[in-house]
PyMOL Python script that loads the backbone (N, CA, C, O; Angstrom):
from pymol import cmd

cmd.read_pdbstr("""\
ATOM      1  N   MET A   1     -40.221  50.299 -14.033  1.00  0.00           N
ATOM      2  CA  MET A   1     -40.717  48.606 -14.442  1.00  0.00           C
ATOM      3  C   MET A   1     -41.816  48.315 -13.761  1.00  0.00           C
ATOM      4  O   MET A   1     -42.780  47.783 -14.311  1.00  0.00           O
ATOM      5  N   LEU A   2     -41.794  48.643 -12.447  1.00  0.00           N
ATOM      6  CA  LEU A   2     -43.016  48.191 -11.626  1.00  0.00           C
ATOM      7  C   LEU A   2     -44.403  48.818 -12.158  1.00  0.00           C
ATOM      8  O   LEU A   2     -45.474  48.230 -12.002  1.00  0.00           O
ATOM      9  N   ALA A   3     -44.276  50.136 -12.838  1.00  0.00           N
ATOM     10  CA  ALA A   3     -45.219  50.960 -13.343  1.00  0.00           C
ATOM     11  C   ALA A   3     -45.960  50.131 -14.393  1.00  0.00           C
ATOM     12  O   ALA A   3     -47.183  50.011 -14.455  1.00  0.00           O
ATOM     13  N   GLU A   4     -44.858  49.449 -15.395  1.00  0.00           N
ATOM     14  CA  GLU A   4     -45.444  48.742 -16.349  1.00  0.00           C
ATOM     15  C   GLU A   4     -46.228  47.432 -15.910  1.00  0.00           C
ATOM     16  O   GLU A   4     -47.231  46.983 -16.465  1.00  0.00           O
ATOM     17  N   LEU A   5     -45.570  46.904 -14.796  1.00  0.00           N
ATOM     18  CA  LEU A   5     -46.246  45.524 -14.357  1.00  0.00           C
ATOM     19  C   LEU A   5     -47.882  46.026 -13.664  1.00  0.00           C
ATOM     20  O   LEU A   5     -48.888  45.334 -13.820  1.00  0.00           O
ATOM     21  N   PHE A   6     -47.872  47.057 -13.068  1.00  0.00           N
ATOM     22  CA  PHE A   6     -49.118  47.249 -12.500  1.00  0.00           C
ATOM     23  C   PHE A   6     -49.818  48.352 -13.169  1.00  0.00           C
ATOM     24  O   PHE A   6     -50.180  49.412 -12.660  1.00  0.00           O
ATOM     25  N   GLY A   7     -49.981  47.892 -14.577  1.00  0.00           N
ATOM     26  CA  GLY A   7     -50.846  48.958 -15.427  1.00  0.00           C
ATOM     27  C   GLY A   7     -52.247  48.790 -15.467  1.00  0.00           C
ATOM     28  O   GLY A   7     -52.683  47.893 -14.746  1.00  0.00           O
ATOM     29  N   PRO A   8     -53.113  49.480 -16.183  1.00  0.00           N
ATOM     30  CA  PRO A   8     -54.509  49.174 -16.367  1.00  0.00           C
ATOM     31  C   PRO A   8     -54.892  47.855 -16.532  1.00  0.00           C
ATOM     32  O   PRO A   8     -55.816  47.296 -15.942  1.00  0.00           O
ATOM     33  N   ASP A   9     -54.070  47.331 -17.443  1.00  0.00           N
ATOM     34  CA  ASP A   9     -54.483  45.809 -18.080  1.00  0.00           C
ATOM     35  C   ASP A   9     -54.686  44.949 -16.813  1.00  0.00           C
ATOM     36  O   ASP A   9     -55.729  44.349 -16.551  1.00  0.00           O
ATOM     37  N   LEU A  10     -53.540  44.961 -16.038  1.00  0.00           N
ATOM     38  CA  LEU A  10     -53.393  44.035 -14.814  1.00  0.00           C
ATOM     39  C   LEU A  10     -54.522  44.403 -13.835  1.00  0.00           C
ATOM     40  O   LEU A  10     -55.125  43.497 -13.259  1.00  0.00           O
ATOM     41  N   LEU A  11     -54.819  45.633 -13.633  1.00  0.00           N
ATOM     42  CA  LEU A  11     -55.817  45.926 -12.606  1.00  0.00           C
ATOM     43  C   LEU A  11     -57.169  45.415 -13.168  1.00  0.00           C
ATOM     44  O   LEU A  11     -57.981  44.975 -12.354  1.00  0.00           O
ATOM     45  N   ILE A  12     -57.460  45.430 -14.394  1.00  0.00           N
ATOM     46  CA  ILE A  12     -58.800  44.887 -14.706  1.00  0.00           C
ATOM     47  C   ILE A  12     -58.809  43.427 -14.676  1.00  0.00           C
ATOM     48  O   ILE A  12     -59.792  42.811 -14.264  1.00  0.00           O
ATOM     49  N   VAL A  13     -57.792  42.872 -15.080  1.00  0.00           N
ATOM     50  CA  VAL A  13     -57.691  41.296 -14.878  1.00  0.00           C
ATOM     51  C   VAL A  13     -57.822  40.917 -13.524  1.00  0.00           C
ATOM     52  O   VAL A  13     -58.492  39.913 -13.281  1.00  0.00           O
ATOM     53  N   LEU A  14     -57.192  41.677 -12.411  1.00  0.00           N
ATOM     54  CA  LEU A  14     -57.279  41.251 -11.162  1.00  0.00           C
ATOM     55  C   LEU A  14     -58.782  41.612 -10.451  1.00  0.00           C
ATOM     56  O   LEU A  14     -59.162  41.106  -9.395  1.00  0.00           O
ATOM     57  N   ILE A  15     -59.579  42.623 -11.279  1.00  0.00           N
ATOM     58  CA  ILE A  15     -60.736  42.724 -10.899  1.00  0.00           C
ATOM     59  C   ILE A  15     -61.686  41.632 -11.252  1.00  0.00           C
ATOM     60  O   ILE A  15     -62.567  41.345 -10.441  1.00  0.00           O
ATOM     61  N   VAL A  16     -61.591  40.983 -12.408  1.00  0.00           N
ATOM     62  CA  VAL A  16     -62.447  40.107 -13.012  1.00  0.00           C
ATOM     63  C   VAL A  16     -62.039  38.964 -12.085  1.00  0.00           C
ATOM     64  O   VAL A  16     -62.927  38.491 -11.375  1.00  0.00           O
ATOM     65  N   VAL A  17     -60.938  38.515 -12.012  1.00  0.00           N
ATOM     66  CA  VAL A  17     -60.550  37.391 -11.083  1.00  0.00           C
ATOM     67  C   VAL A  17     -61.064  37.508  -9.673  1.00  0.00           C
ATOM     68  O   VAL A  17     -61.453  36.484  -9.112  1.00  0.00           O
ATOM     69  N   VAL A  18     -61.101  38.714  -9.027  1.00  0.00           N
ATOM     70  CA  VAL A  18     -61.640  38.739  -7.606  1.00  0.00           C
ATOM     71  C   VAL A  18     -63.145  38.535  -7.817  1.00  0.00           C
ATOM     72  O   VAL A  18     -63.701  37.818  -6.985  1.00  0.00           O
ATOM     73  N   VAL A  19     -63.960  39.105  -8.897  1.00  0.00           N
ATOM     74  CA  VAL A  19     -65.221  38.936  -8.913  1.00  0.00           C
ATOM     75  C   VAL A  19     -65.694  37.340  -9.147  1.00  0.00           C
ATOM     76  O   VAL A  19     -66.660  36.778  -8.630  1.00  0.00           O
ATOM     77  N   VAL A  20     -64.826  36.853  -9.975  1.00  0.00           N
ATOM     78  CA  VAL A  20     -65.168  35.358 -10.263  1.00  0.00           C
ATOM     79  C   VAL A  20     -64.927  34.550  -9.020  1.00  0.00           C
ATOM     80  O   VAL A  20     -65.851  33.770  -8.790  1.00  0.00           O
ATOM     81  N   LEU A  21     -63.890  34.520  -8.112  1.00  0.00           N
ATOM     82  CA  LEU A  21     -63.533  34.016  -7.091  1.00  0.00           C
ATOM     83  C   LEU A  21     -64.500  34.152  -5.955  1.00  0.00           C
ATOM     84  O   LEU A  21     -64.912  33.142  -5.386  1.00  0.00           O
ATOM     85  N   PHE A  22     -64.905  35.427  -5.575  1.00  0.00           N
ATOM     86  CA  PHE A  22     -65.605  35.640  -4.509  1.00  0.00           C
ATOM     87  C   PHE A  22     -66.995  36.049  -4.801  1.00  0.00           C
ATOM     88  O   PHE A  22     -67.724  36.205  -3.821  1.00  0.00           O
ATOM     89  N   GLY A  23     -67.494  36.251  -5.986  1.00  0.00           N
ATOM     90  CA  GLY A  23     -68.736  36.617  -6.414  1.00  0.00           C
ATOM     91  C   GLY A  23     -69.069  37.848  -6.223  1.00  0.00           C
ATOM     92  O   GLY A  23     -68.345  38.514  -5.483  1.00  0.00           O
ATOM     93  N   GLY A  24     -70.163  38.425  -6.793  1.00  0.00           N
ATOM     94  CA  GLY A  24     -70.553  39.844  -6.810  1.00  0.00           C
ATOM     95  C   GLY A  24     -71.055  40.102  -5.355  1.00  0.00           C
ATOM     96  O   GLY A  24     -70.686  41.158  -4.841  1.00  0.00           O
ATOM     97  N   ALA A  25     -71.875  39.242  -4.609  1.00  0.00           N
ATOM     98  CA  ALA A  25     -72.441  39.505  -3.485  1.00  0.00           C
ATOM     99  C   ALA A  25     -71.527  39.664  -2.371  1.00  0.00           C
ATOM    100  O   ALA A  25     -71.924  40.199  -1.335  1.00  0.00           O
ATOM    101  N   ALA A  26     -70.262  39.220  -2.501  1.00  0.00           N
ATOM    102  CA  ALA A  26     -69.288  39.046  -1.275  1.00  0.00           C
ATOM    103  C   ALA A  26     -68.427  40.171  -1.310  1.00  0.00           C
ATOM    104  O   ALA A  26     -67.877  40.518  -0.265  1.00  0.00           O
ATOM    105  N   ILE A  27     -68.219  40.829  -2.437  1.00  0.00           N
ATOM    106  CA  ILE A  27     -67.308  42.067  -2.480  1.00  0.00           C
ATOM    107  C   ILE A  27     -67.683  43.039  -1.687  1.00  0.00           C
ATOM    108  O   ILE A  27     -66.770  43.492  -0.997  1.00  0.00           O
ATOM    109  N   PRO A  28     -68.878  43.588  -1.526  1.00  0.00           N
ATOM    110  CA  PRO A  28     -69.111  44.640  -0.654  1.00  0.00           C
ATOM    111  C   PRO A  28     -68.845  44.206   0.878  1.00  0.00           C
ATOM    112  O   PRO A  28     -68.386  45.049   1.649  1.00  0.00           O
ATOM    113  N   LYS A  29     -69.118  42.948   1.308  1.00  0.00           N
ATOM    114  CA  LYS A  29     -68.821  42.657   2.595  1.00  0.00           C
ATOM    115  C   LYS A  29     -67.316  42.593   2.796  1.00  0.00           C
ATOM    116  O   LYS A  29     -66.861  42.934   3.888  1.00  0.00           O
ATOM    117  N   LEU A  30     -66.498  42.175   1.808  1.00  0.00           N
ATOM    118  CA  LEU A  30     -64.982  42.245   1.835  1.00  0.00           C
ATOM    119  C   LEU A  30     -64.443  43.794   1.939  1.00  0.00           C
ATOM    120  O   LEU A  30     -63.487  44.244   2.572  1.00  0.00           O
ATOM    121  N   ALA A  31     -65.223  44.327   1.246  1.00  0.00           N
ATOM    122  CA  ALA A  31     -64.625  45.726   1.192  1.00  0.00           C
ATOM    123  C   ALA A  31     -65.053  46.589   2.466  1.00  0.00           C
ATOM    124  O   ALA A  31     -64.346  47.513   2.869  1.00  0.00           O
ATOM    125  N   ARG A  32     -66.248  46.231   3.070  1.00  0.00           N
ATOM    126  CA  ARG A  32     -66.657  46.740   4.482  1.00  0.00           C
ATOM    127  C   ARG A  32     -65.586  46.293   5.297  1.00  0.00           C
ATOM    128  O   ARG A  32     -64.933  47.132   5.918  1.00  0.00           O
ATOM    129  N   ASN A  33     -65.310  45.058   5.382  1.00  0.00           N
ATOM    130  CA  ASN A  33     -64.422  44.457   6.406  1.00  0.00           C
ATOM    131  C   ASN A  33     -63.158  44.976   6.348  1.00  0.00           C
ATOM    132  O   ASN A  33     -62.539  45.167   7.395  1.00  0.00           O
ATOM    133  N   LEU A  34     -62.641  45.257   5.186  1.00  0.00           N
ATOM    134  CA  LEU A  34     -61.233  45.968   4.854  1.00  0.00           C
ATOM    135  C   LEU A  34     -61.296  47.384   5.361  1.00  0.00           C
ATOM    136  O   LEU A  34     -60.273  47.858   5.857  1.00  0.00           O
ATOM    137  N   GLY A  35     -62.454  48.146   5.284  1.00  0.00           N
ATOM    138  CA  GLY A  35     -62.543  49.498   5.935  1.00  0.00           C
ATOM    139  C   GLY A  35     -62.553  49.632   7.209  1.00  0.00           C
ATOM    140  O   GLY A  35     -61.976  50.569   7.762  1.00  0.00           O
ATOM    141  N   SER A  36     -63.259  48.647   7.894  1.00  0.00           N
ATOM    142  CA  SER A  36     -63.322  48.471   9.349  1.00  0.00           C
ATOM    143  C   SER A  36     -62.000  47.911   9.726  1.00  0.00           C
ATOM    144  O   SER A  36     -61.772  48.240  10.890  1.00  0.00           O
ATOM    145  N   ALA A  37     -61.060  47.221   9.242  1.00  0.00           N
ATOM    146  CA  ALA A  37     -60.074  46.909   9.547  1.00  0.00           C
ATOM    147  C   ALA A  37     -58.979  47.983   9.446  1.00  0.00           C
ATOM    148  O   ALA A  37     -57.977  47.927  10.159  1.00  0.00           O
ATOM    149  N   GLN A  38     -59.165  48.870   8.635  1.00  0.00           N
ATOM    150  CA  GLN A  38     -58.312  49.830   8.318  1.00  0.00           C
ATOM    151  C   GLN A  38     -58.570  50.917   9.280  1.00  0.00           C
ATOM    152  O   GLN A  38     -57.570  51.445   9.767  1.00  0.00           O
ATOM    153  N   SER A  39     -59.881  51.402   9.690  1.00  0.00           N
ATOM    154  CA  SER A  39     -60.062  52.295  10.699  1.00  0.00           C
ATOM    155  C   SER A  39     -59.634  51.821  12.077  1.00  0.00           C
ATOM    156  O   SER A  39     -59.218  52.663  12.872  1.00  0.00           O
ATOM    157  N   GLU A  40     -59.704  50.511  12.434  1.00  0.00           N
ATOM    158  CA  GLU A  40     -59.185  50.026  13.755  1.00  0.00           C
ATOM    159  C   GLU A  40     -57.730  50.117  13.789  1.00  0.00           C
ATOM    160  O   GLU A  40     -57.144  50.598  14.758  1.00  0.00           O
ATOM    161  N   PHE A  41     -57.081  49.631  12.674  1.00  0.00           N
ATOM    162  CA  PHE A  41     -55.539  49.946  12.562  1.00  0.00           C
ATOM    163  C   PHE A  41     -55.107  51.493  12.847  1.00  0.00           C
ATOM    164  O   PHE A  41     -54.118  51.753  13.533  1.00  0.00           O
ATOM    165  N   LYS A  42     -55.955  52.526  12.245  1.00  0.00           N
ATOM    166  CA  LYS A  42     -55.447  53.852  12.440  1.00  0.00           C
ATOM    167  C   LYS A  42     -55.712  54.107  13.908  1.00  0.00           C
ATOM    168  O   LYS A  42     -54.794  54.654  14.519  1.00  0.00           O
ATOM    169  N   LYS A  43     -56.830  53.799  14.588  1.00  0.00           N
ATOM    170  CA  LYS A  43     -57.213  53.916  15.783  1.00  0.00           C
ATOM    171  C   LYS A  43     -56.018  53.488  16.619  1.00  0.00           C
ATOM    172  O   LYS A  43     -55.405  54.319  17.289  1.00  0.00           O
ATOM    173  N   GLY A  44     -55.680  52.212  16.593  1.00  0.00           N
ATOM    174  CA  GLY A  44     -54.713  51.547  17.200  1.00  0.00           C
ATOM    175  C   GLY A  44     -53.332  52.566  17.100  1.00  0.00           C
ATOM    176  O   GLY A  44     -52.710  52.877  18.116  1.00  0.00           O
ATOM    177  N   LEU A  45     -52.995  52.978  15.910  1.00  0.00           N
ATOM    178  CA  LEU A  45     -51.847  53.820  15.804  1.00  0.00           C
ATOM    179  C   LEU A  45     -51.944  55.185  16.746  1.00  0.00           C
ATOM    180  O   LEU A  45     -51.049  55.466  17.543  1.00  0.00           O
ATOM    181  N   ALA A  46     -53.053  55.947  16.577  1.00  0.00           N
ATOM    182  CA  ALA A  46     -53.379  56.972  17.345  1.00  0.00           C
ATOM    183  C   ALA A  46     -53.188  56.719  18.787  1.00  0.00           C
ATOM    184  O   ALA A  46     -52.552  57.498  19.497  1.00  0.00           O
ATOM    185  N   GLU A  47     -53.727  55.647  19.218  1.00  0.00           N
ATOM    186  CA  GLU A  47     -53.686  55.315  20.786  1.00  0.00           C
ATOM    187  C   GLU A  47     -52.123  55.157  21.146  1.00  0.00           C
ATOM    188  O   GLU A  47     -51.656  55.551  22.214  1.00  0.00           O
ATOM    189  N   SER A  48     -51.402  54.564  20.181  1.00  0.00           N
ATOM    190  CA  SER A  48     -50.211  53.968  20.462  1.00  0.00           C
ATOM    191  C   SER A  48     -49.246  55.424  20.608  1.00  0.00           C
ATOM    192  O   SER A  48     -48.441  55.509  21.535  1.00  0.00           O
ATOM    193  N   LYS A  49     -49.399  56.459  19.683  1.00  0.00           N
ATOM    194  CA  LYS A  49     -48.766  57.477  19.691  1.00  0.00           C
ATOM    195  C   LYS A  49     -49.148  58.486  20.745  1.00  0.00           C
ATOM    196  O   LYS A  49     -48.378  59.352  21.163  1.00  0.00           O
ATOM    197  N   ALA A  50     -50.314  58.323  21.119  1.00  0.00           N
ATOM    198  CA  ALA A  50     -50.729  59.085  22.510  1.00  0.00           C
ATOM    199  C   ALA A  50     -50.294  58.498  23.582  1.00  0.00           C
ATOM    200  O   ALA A  50     -50.250  59.273  24.537  1.00  0.00           O
ATOM    201  N   GLU A  51     -49.874  57.185  23.863  1.00  0.00           N
ATOM    202  CA  GLU A  51     -49.444  56.692  24.925  1.00  0.00           C
ATOM    203  C   GLU A  51     -47.923  56.866  25.053  1.00  0.00           C
ATOM    204  O   GLU A  51     -47.323  56.853  26.129  1.00  0.00           O
ATOM    205  N   GLU A  52     -47.353  57.032  23.827  1.00  0.00           N
ATOM    206  CA  GLU A  52     -45.864  57.330  23.738  1.00  0.00           C
ATOM    207  C   GLU A  52     -45.789  58.710  24.077  1.00  0.00           C
ATOM    208  O   GLU A  52     -44.882  59.040  24.841  1.00  0.00           O
ATOM    209  N   ALA A  53     -46.649  59.661  23.612  1.00  0.00           N
ATOM    210  CA  ALA A  53     -46.423  61.264  24.096  1.00  0.00           C
ATOM    211  C   ALA A  53     -46.654  61.237  25.731  1.00  0.00           C
ATOM    212  O   ALA A  53     -45.953  61.910  26.487  1.00  0.00           O
ATOM    213  N   ASN A  54     -47.583  60.491  26.124  1.00  0.00           N
ATOM    214  CA  ASN A  54     -47.910  60.326  27.679  1.00  0.00           C
ATOM    215  C   ASN A  54     -46.707  59.909  28.381  1.00  0.00           C
ATOM    216  O   ASN A  54     -46.339  60.495  29.400  1.00  0.00           O
ATOM    217  N   LYS A  55     -46.137  59.018  27.932  1.00  0.00           N
ATOM    218  CA  LYS A  55     -44.855  58.308  28.804  1.00  0.00           C
ATOM    219  C   LYS A  55     -43.558  59.361  28.638  1.00  0.00           C
ATOM    220  O   LYS A  55     -42.742  59.570  29.536  1.00  0.00           O
ATOM    221  N   ALA A  56     -43.535  59.917  27.445  1.00  0.00           N
ATOM    222  CA  ALA A  56     -42.515  60.955  27.130  1.00  0.00           C
ATOM    223  C   ALA A  56     -42.717  62.196  28.232  1.00  0.00           C
ATOM    224  O   ALA A  56     -41.788  62.591  28.937  1.00  0.00           O
ATOM    225  N   GLU A  57     -43.851  62.666  28.270  1.00  0.00           N
ATOM    226  CA  GLU A  57     -44.048  63.707  29.345  1.00  0.00           C
ATOM    227  C   GLU A  57     -44.094  63.445  30.703  1.00  0.00           C
ATOM    228  O   GLU A  57     -44.072  64.338  31.549  1.00  0.00           O
ATOM    229  N   GLU A  58     -44.159  62.222  30.961  1.00  0.00           N
ATOM    230  CA  GLU A  58     -44.220  61.720  32.492  1.00  0.00           C
ATOM    231  C   GLU A  58     -42.592  61.614  32.600  1.00  0.00           C
ATOM    232  O   GLU A  58     -41.996  62.081  33.570  1.00  0.00           O
ATOM    233  N   ALA A  59     -41.999  61.031  31.638  1.00  0.00           N
ATOM    234  CA  ALA A  59     -40.369  61.122  31.925  1.00  0.00           C
ATOM    235  C   ALA A  59     -39.881  62.363  32.014  1.00  0.00           C
ATOM    236  O   ALA A  59     -39.085  62.589  32.926  1.00  0.00           O
ATOM    237  N   ASN A  60     -40.226  63.361  31.153  1.00  0.00           N
ATOM    238  CA  ASN A  60     -39.674  64.817  31.326  1.00  0.00           C
ATOM    239  C   ASN A  60     -40.260  65.198  32.704  1.00  0.00           C
ATOM    240  O   ASN A  60     -39.445  65.837  33.370  1.00  0.00           O
ATOM    241  N   LYS A  61     -41.311  65.011  33.249  1.00  0.00           N
ATOM    242  CA  LYS A  61     -41.656  65.327  34.510  1.00  0.00           C
ATOM    243  C   LYS A  61     -40.769  64.902  35.723  1.00  0.00           C
ATOM    244  O   LYS A  61     -40.319  65.631  36.608  1.00  0.00           O
ATOM    245  N   ASN A  62     -40.629  63.635  35.571  1.00  0.00           N
ATOM    246  CA  ASN A  62     -39.807  63.004  36.532  1.00  0.00           C
ATOM    247  C   ASN A  62     -38.359  63.580  36.496  1.00  0.00           C
ATOM    248  O   ASN A  62     -37.819  63.882  37.561  1.00  0.00           O
ATOM    249  N   THR A  63     -37.753  63.732  35.382  1.00  0.00           N
ATOM    250  CA  THR A  63     -36.461  64.243  35.396  1.00  0.00           C
ATOM    251  C   THR A  63     -36.417  65.724  35.960  1.00  0.00           C
ATOM    252  O   THR A  63     -35.451  66.087  36.632  1.00  0.00           O
ATOM    253  N   SER A  64     -37.377  66.497  35.705  1.00  0.00           N
ATOM    254  CA  SER A  64     -37.268  67.864  36.055  1.00  0.00           C
ATOM    255  C   SER A  64     -37.558  67.899  37.676  1.00  0.00           C
ATOM    256  O   SER A  64     -37.075  68.796  38.368  1.00  0.00           O
ATOM    257  N   GLN A  65     -38.321  66.935  38.189  1.00  0.00           N
ATOM    258  CA  GLN A  65     -38.791  66.791  39.629  1.00  0.00           C
ATOM    259  C   GLN A  65     -37.204  66.276  40.351  1.00  0.00           C
ATOM    260  O   GLN A  65     -36.761  66.673  41.428  1.00  0.00           O
ATOM    261  N   ALA A  66     -36.571  65.331  39.440  1.00  0.00           N
ATOM    262  CA  ALA A  66     -35.282  64.764  40.286  1.00  0.00           C
ATOM    263  C   ALA A  66     -34.359  66.020  40.310  1.00  0.00           C
ATOM    264  O   ALA A  66     -33.823  66.339  41.372  1.00  0.00           O
ATOM    265  N   ALA A  67     -34.158  66.744  39.170  1.00  0.00           N
ATOM    266  CA  ALA A  67     -33.180  68.035  39.142  1.00  0.00           C
ATOM    267  C   ALA A  67     -33.574  68.801  40.049  1.00  0.00           C
ATOM    268  O   ALA A  67     -32.656  69.416  40.591  1.00  0.00           O
ATOM    269  N   ASP A  68     -35.173  69.123  40.649  1.00  0.00           N
ATOM    270  CA  ASP A  68     -35.358  70.132  41.506  1.00  0.00           C
ATOM    271  C   ASP A  68     -35.103  69.531  42.904  1.00  0.00           C
ATOM    272  O   ASP A  68     -34.932  70.312  43.840  1.00  0.00           O
ATOM    273  N   GLU A  69     -35.065  68.182  43.117  1.00  0.00           N
ATOM    274  CA  GLU A  69     -34.630  67.660  44.403  1.00  0.00           C
ATOM    275  C   GLU A  69     -33.403  67.633  44.559  1.00  0.00           C
ATOM    276  O   GLU A  69     -33.127  67.634  45.759  1.00  0.00           O
ATOM    277  N   LYS A  70     -32.350  67.604  43.772  1.00  0.00           N
ATOM    278  CA  LYS A  70     -31.262  67.420  43.825  1.00  0.00           C
ATOM    279  C   LYS A  70     -30.420  68.651  44.869  1.00  0.00           C
ATOM    280  O   LYS A  70     -30.604  69.848  44.651  1.00  0.00           O
ATOM    281  N   PRO A  71     -29.644  68.246  45.822  1.00  0.00           N
ATOM    282  CA  PRO A  71     -28.985  69.170  46.743  1.00  0.00           C
ATOM    283  C   PRO A  71     -28.016  69.845  46.123  1.00  0.00           C
ATOM    284  O   PRO A  71     -27.207  69.268  45.396  1.00  0.00           O
ATOM    285  N   ASN A  72     -27.990  71.287  46.366  1.00  0.00           N
ATOM    286  CA  ASN A  72     -26.993  72.230  45.899  1.00  0.00           C
ATOM    287  C   ASN A  72     -25.778  72.003  46.797  1.00  0.00           C
ATOM    288  O   ASN A  72     -25.810  72.209  48.010  1.00  0.00           O
ATOM    289  N   THR A  73     -24.757  71.590  46.164  1.00  0.00           N
ATOM    290  CA  THR A  73     -23.322  71.147  46.924  1.00  0.00           C
ATOM    291  C   THR A  73     -22.201  72.752  47.047  1.00  0.00           C
ATOM    292  O   THR A  73     -21.109  72.733  47.615  1.00  0.00           O
ATOM    293  N   ASN A  74     -22.705  73.809  46.488  1.00  0.00           N
ATOM    294  CA  ASN A  74     -22.097  75.044  46.644  1.00  0.00           C
ATOM    295  C   ASN A  74     -22.261  75.412  48.033  1.00  0.00           C
ATOM    296  O   ASN A  74     -21.807  76.479  48.446  1.00  0.00           O
TER     297      ASN A  74
END
""", "prot")
cmd.dss("prot")
cmd.show_as("cartoon", "prot")
cmd.util.cbc("prot")
cmd.orient("prot")
């Protein structure tokens, strides 16, 4: 059903509407801005994943150190 809604006819109409609304000169700027926003978003995701990995690694290190420091009661 959605495939029928977003067919090639609708895409052509959307492109024409965007060109009319923004003008031909503004579309490259808009595309450039969208591209830079996407790259910033991906960079932020990568930094977030790296930060989570560092926190997990630090937590593992802390738990292993705590286990090493635990006195043996035997």
